[in-house]
C-alpha positions in Angstrom: -104.7 -64.2 -53.0 -104.3 -62.6 -49.8 -102.0 -64.6 -47.0 -104.3 -65.4 -44.4 -102.4 -66.3 -40.9 -104.0 -69.3 -39.5 -105.1 -68.9 -36.1 -107.7 -71.8 -35.5 -107.0 -74.1 -32.8 -106.1 -77.0 -35.1 -103.1 -75.0 -36.8 -101.3 -75.0 -33.6 -98.0 -76.7 -33.0 -97.4 -78.9 -30.2 -95.4 -75.9 -28.8 -98.2 -73.9 -28.2 -101.0 -75.9 -27.3 -101.0 -74.2 -23.8 -103.1 -75.0 -20.7 -105.4 -72.6 -19.3 -103.2 -72.1 -16.7 -99.9 -71.3 -18.4 -102.0 -69.0 -20.9 -103.6 -67.2 -17.8 -100.5 -66.8 -16.2 -98.4 -65.4 -19.4 -101.2 -63.1 -20.3 -101.5 -61.5 -16.4 -98.1 -61.1 -16.4 -97.6 -59.3 -19.8 -100.3 -57.2 -19.9 -101.1 -56.3 -16.3 -97.6 -54.4 -16.7 -98.6 -53.0 -20.0 -101.7 -51.3 -19.4 -101.2 -48.5 -17.8 -104.4 -46.5 -16.3 -104.1 -42.7 -15.9 -102.7 -41.8 -12.7 -103.1 -38.2 -11.2 -99.6 -37.5 -12.0 -101.1 -37.4 -15.7 -103.9 -34.6 -15.1 -102.0 -32.4 -13.1 -99.1 -31.9 -15.6 -101.6 -30.7 -17.7 -102.9 -27.9 -15.6 -101.6 -24.5 -16.3 -102.9 -20.7 -15.7 -102.1 -18.3 -12.9 -103.8 -20.1 -10.7 -102.6 -23.6 -11.2 -101.5 -24.6 -8.4 -105.0 -23.3 -6.7 -106.7 -25.5 -9.0 -104.0 -28.6 -8.7 -105.2 -28.8 -5.5 -108.4 -28.8 -5.4 -108.5 -31.1 -8.1 -105.7 -33.7 -6.0 -108.3 -33.2 -3.1 -111.2 -34.8 -5.5 -109.0 -37.4 -6.4 -108.3 -38.8 -3.3 -111.7 -38.8 -2.5 -112.5 -40.7 -5.3 -109.8 -42.8 -5.2 -110.9 -44.3 -2.0 -114.3 -44.7 -2.7 -112.6 -46.6 -5.6 -110.5 -48.9 -3.5 -113.5 -50.2 -1.9 -115.1 -51.7 -4.9 -112.1 -52.7 -6.8 -111.3 -55.4 -4.0 -114.3 -56.8 -4.4 -114.2 -56.6 -8.3 -110.7 -58.2 -8.2 -111.7 -61.3 -6.4 -115.0 -61.9 -8.3 -113.1 -61.3 -11.5 -110.4 -63.8 -10.8 -107.0 -63.4 -12.7 -108.1 -65.1 -15.7 -110.9 -62.2 -16.0 -108.1 -60.0 -15.3 -105.8 -60.9 -17.8 -108.3 -60.9 -21.0 -109.4 -57.1 -19.5 -105.7 -56.3 -19.5 -105.1 -57.9 -22.9 -108.0 -56.0 -24.7 -107.7 -53.0 -23.1 -104.1 -53.0 -24.7 -104.2 -54.8 -28.1 -107.2 -52.6 -29.3 -105.0 -49.5 -29.4 -101.4 -51.5 -30.0 -103.2 -53.4 -33.0 -105.3 -50.8 -33.9 -108.7 -52.7 -34.3 -111.0 -49.5 -34.0 -108.9 -46.9 -35.8 -109.5 -45.3 -32.6 -107.5 -43.1 -29.9 -107.8 -45.1 -26.7 -107.7 -43.6 -23.2 -107.4 -46.3 -20.3 -109.7 -44.9 -17.7 -108.5 -44.0 -14.2 -108.9 -46.6 -11.6 -111.9 -44.5 -10.2 -113.7 -44.5 -13.5 -113.1 -48.3 -13.8 -114.4 -49.3 -10.5 -117.1 -46.8 -9.8 -118.3 -46.1 -13.5 -117.8 -49.1 -15.2 -115.8 -47.7 -17.5 -112.5 -49.3 -18.6 -111.5 -47.2 -21.7 -112.4 -44.3 -23.8 -112.2 -44.8 -27.4 -112.1 -41.6 -29.2 -112.6 -40.7 -32.8 -111.7 -37.1 -34.9 -114.0 -36.4 -37.3 -111.2 -34.0 -38.9 -113.8 -31.5 -39.5 -113.3 -28.8 -36.5 -115.9 -30.4 -34.7 -115.7 -32.1 -31.8 -114.6 -35.7 -31.0 -116.5 -38.4 -31.4 -116.4 -40.4 -27.7 -117.5 -44.4 -26.9 -117.6 -45.7 -23.2 -116.0 -49.5 -23.2 -116.9 -52.0 -20.3 -114.3 -55.2 -21.3 -115.5 -58.4 -19.6 -115.2 -62.0 -19.6 -118.4 -63.1 -18.1 -121.1 -65.1 -19.3 -123.5 -65.6 -16.6 -126.4 -64.3 -18.0 -127.1 -62.3 -14.6 -123.9 -60.9 -15.1 -124.1 -60.0 -18.7 -128.0 -58.7 -18.5 -127.0 -56.4 -15.2 -124.2 -55.1 -17.5 -126.3 -54.6 -20.7 -129.1 -52.9 -18.7 -126.3 -50.5 -17.1 -125.0 -49.7 -20.6 -128.4 -48.7 -22.2 -128.7 -45.4 -20.5 -125.1 -44.2 -21.1 -122.3 -43.9 -19.5 -120.5 -41.0 -17.1 -116.7 -40.4 -16.7 -115.4 -38.5 -14.3 -111.4 -37.8 -15.1 -110.9 -38.0 -18.9 -107.8 -36.8 -21.1 -108.6 -36.0 -25.0 -106.0 -36.5 -27.3 -108.0 -34.0 -29.9 -109.4 -31.2 -27.6 -106.2 -28.8 -27.0 -108.0 -26.4 -25.0 -109.9 -28.6 -22.6 -107.8 -31.8 -22.5 -109.6 -33.0 -19.1 -112.7 -33.0 -19.3 -115.6 -35.0 -17.1 -117.7 -36.5 -19.8 -121.7 -37.9 -19.7 -124.1 -39.2 -21.7 -121.4 -41.7 -23.9 -122.7 -44.4 -25.4 -121.2 -47.2 -23.7 -121.0 -50.7 -25.0 -119.6 -54.2 -23.5 -116.3 -55.9 -25.5 -115.4 -59.3 -24.4 -114.5 -62.7 -24.7 -115.0 -65.8 -22.8 -112.0 -67.0 -20.3 -112.3 -70.6 -22.0 -111.0 -68.7 -24.7 -107.8 -67.9 -23.1 -105.6 -70.5 -24.5 -106.0 -69.5 -28.0 -106.1 -65.9 -27.7 -102.6 -66.2 -25.5 -101.6 -68.4 -28.7 -100.7 -65.5 -31.0 -98.6 -63.6 -28.0 -96.7 -66.9 -27.0 -95.6 -67.6 -30.6 -94.7 -64.0 -30.9 -93.3 -63.4 -27.5 -89.8 -61.9 -26.6 -87.6 -61.2 -23.8 -87.0 -57.6 -22.1 -84.8 -56.4 -19.6 -87.3 -53.5 -17.9 -86.3 -51.6 -14.3 -87.0 -54.2 -10.8 -90.6 -53.1 -10.2 -89.3 -53.5 -6.0 -88.4 -49.9 -5.9 -86.1 -51.2 -3.0 -84.1 -53.1 -5.7 -81.4 -51.8 -8.3 -81.3 -52.7 -11.3 -83.2 -54.6 -14.0 -85.2 -58.1 -14.4 -85.9 -59.8 -17.5 -89.5 -60.1 -18.5 -91.7 -61.5 -21.5 -93.0 -59.0 -23.6 -95.1 -60.0 -27.5 -93.9 -58.3 -30.6 -96.5 -55.4 -32.0 -97.8 -57.3 -34.8 -98.7 -60.5 -32.8 -102.5 -59.5 -32.9 -102.6 -57.7 -36.1 -105.2 -59.7 -38.2 -106.5 -61.2 -35.5 -110.0 -62.8 -35.8 -110.8 -61.0 -31.8 -110.7 -57.6 -34.2 -113.8 -58.8 -36.0 -115.9 -59.9 -33.2 -114.8 -57.3 -31.5 -116.2 -54.7 -33.9 -119.0 -56.9 -34.6 -120.0 -56.8 -30.7 -120.0 -52.9 -30.6 -121.9 -52.3 -34.2 -124.6 -54.8 -32.6 -124.6 -52.5 -29.5 -124.2 -49.5 -30.9 -127.2 -50.0 -33.2 -129.6 -50.5 -30.6 -128.6 -47.5 -28.6 -129.0 -45.6 -32.1 -132.4 -46.8 -32.7 -133.9 -46.4 -28.5 -132.5 -42.7 -28.9 -133.9 -41.8 -32.2 -137.1 -43.2 -30.6 -137.1 -41.0 -27.8 -136.3 -38.3 -30.2 -139.3 -39.1 -32.4 -141.8 -39.3 -29.0 -141.0 -36.0 -28.1 -141.9 -34.7 -31.4 -145.0 -36.6 -31.4 -146.3 -34.7 -28.5 -145.9 -31.5 -30.2 -146.6 -32.6 -33.9 -149.2 -29.9 -34.6 -146.8 -27.1 -33.9 -144.6 -29.2 -36.5 -144.0 -28.2 -40.3 -145.1 -30.0 -42.9 -141.8 -31.0 -43.9 -141.1 -32.6 -40.3 -144.2 -34.4 -40.4 -143.3 -36.1 -43.3 -139.9 -36.9 -41.7 -141.6 -38.5 -38.6 -143.8 -40.7 -41.2 -141.0 -42.0 -42.9 -139.1 -42.4 -39.2 -142.2 -44.6 -38.1 -141.6 -47.2 -41.5 -138.4 -47.5 -41.0 -137.4 -47.6 -37.3 -136.0 -51.0 -37.1 -133.3 -49.9 -39.1 -130.4 -47.9 -37.3 -129.0 -46.5 -40.5 -132.0 -45.6 -42.3 -133.8 -44.2 -39.1 -130.3 -42.2 -38.1 -130.6 -40.3 -41.7 -134.3 -39.5 -40.8 -133.6 -38.0 -37.5 -130.6 -35.8 -39.0 -132.6 -34.5 -41.6 -135.0 -33.4 -38.7 -132.4 -31.8 -37.0 -131.0 -30.1 -40.3 -134.3 -28.7 -40.8 -133.6 -25.9 -38.4 -137.5 -25.8 -37.6 -138.2 -23.1 -34.5 -140.0 -26.0 -32.8 -136.7 -28.2 -32.3 -135.5 -25.1 -29.8 -138.1 -25.6 -27.6 -138.7 -29.4 -27.3 -135.0 -30.2 -27.2 -132.0 -28.9 -25.6 -128.5 -28.2 -27.1 -127.2 -31.3 -25.3 -129.8 -33.9 -27.0 -128.4 -32.7 -30.0 -124.7 -33.4 -29.3 -125.9 -36.3 -27.7 -127.4 -37.9 -30.8 -124.3 -36.5 -32.8 -121.9 -38.7 -30.6 -124.0 -41.6 -30.3 -124.1 -41.6 -33.8 -121.2 -40.2 -35.0 -119.5 -43.8 -33.0 -122.0 -46.1 -34.6 -120.6 -44.7 -38.0 -116.9 -45.0 -37.2 -117.4 -48.4 -35.7 -119.6 -49.9 -38.9 -117.2 -47.8 -41.3 -114.2 -49.7 -39.6 -115.8 -52.8 -39.6 -116.5 -52.5 -43.5 -112.7 -51.8 -44.0 -111.3 -54.6 -42.1 -113.8 -57.2 -43.8 -112.4 -55.8 -46.8 -108.6 -55.5 -46.3 -107.8 -58.3 -43.5 -106.0 -61.5 -43.6 -108.1 -63.2 -41.4 -109.4 -66.2 -42.1 -113.6 -66.3 -42.3 -113.2 -69.6 -40.2 -111.5 -68.2 -37.6 -113.9 -65.8 -36.8 -116.6 -68.0 -36.9 -115.0 -70.2 -34.5 -113.9 -67.5 -31.9 -117.8 -65.9 -32.3 -119.4 -69.2 -32.2 -117.2 -70.5 -29.4 -118.3 -67.0 -27.3 -120.9 -67.6 -24.9 -121.2 -63.9 -24.7 -121.3 -63.2 -27.9 -124.6 -64.8 -27.7 -125.9 -63.2 -24.5 -125.3 -59.9 -26.2 -126.9 -60.8 -29.2 -129.7 -62.5 -27.1 -129.7 -58.7 -25.0 -130.1 -56.7 -28.6 -132.9 -59.0 -30.0 -134.7 -58.7 -26.7 -134.5 -54.9 -26.4 -135.0 -54.3 -30.5 -138.6 -55.8 -30.0 -139.4 -52.9 -27.7 -138.1 -50.4 -30.1 -140.0 -52.0 -33.2 
């Protein structure tokens, strides 16, 4: 029988039954230091070639203009999110990568894309077949107010744009602008902050780091969280479920758009294509089933496809479906291998108002697709 760590509130010792203020300060201080947004220097060092200096100057100029625009938004956002919200956003950005919750490469976006595009991170998977990687935009949040969650959800459905991206898998073109990425909202309620912080507090250690005050020479002692503190934490399953739920809707909506365009030229389609479209109509409530149908449609190589769809439409479909399948596969793997106690997962799932809001939005728009 697997040894399952107990993350339930009842298992907390008196020492770690922490107040919200203590949890908030701990997560804010630790993860505020550890989360590193991509900076201008990260991009400039990747620009090479004969005209590298010219390209760097152009890039720097564009960056500075966008940075000024982001600064205005940042001031309002940080006041609205509050310290608890920022602490949880930073925590999620770090631990999704540190604890490998999604089995993906994690790129913490620049402040510019964070504040102007609403993308905190991009998850990237290498399909390992010589094809382009799958890329998923993520908006981390602790919001639970229905209007706020509804707005975020509506904003996510058409997809996301990222102006400044560095790929882990594309050596030929590491700096990229991304468009039409699927975007999901991942988060946890601020009310659960003490429970989230407990695993970190139980695995904290002291570490010396350079003094953040550049005018002061020397080091200061800070608290750190052990690398395995959040491995097998219930939040991994909750976040994977959130991602799969939303991606399932996005895939079905995109499949519906593709089928609608094909139905407009139905008389021009082959018998096989028409048969596949009929199958789609019968199965459109099932994300996995419609995915197979749309894949088969594109695989026919029917000449009419080129007249109906530009190549970027197929590439968009491939990426959205790829993200859905990678998340689904990881969730299945985690459920089989995790040492997480099922009751702890249920506790986080059931206590989360954000979870309920996301599910409500998915159910609402699923009726429109079905």
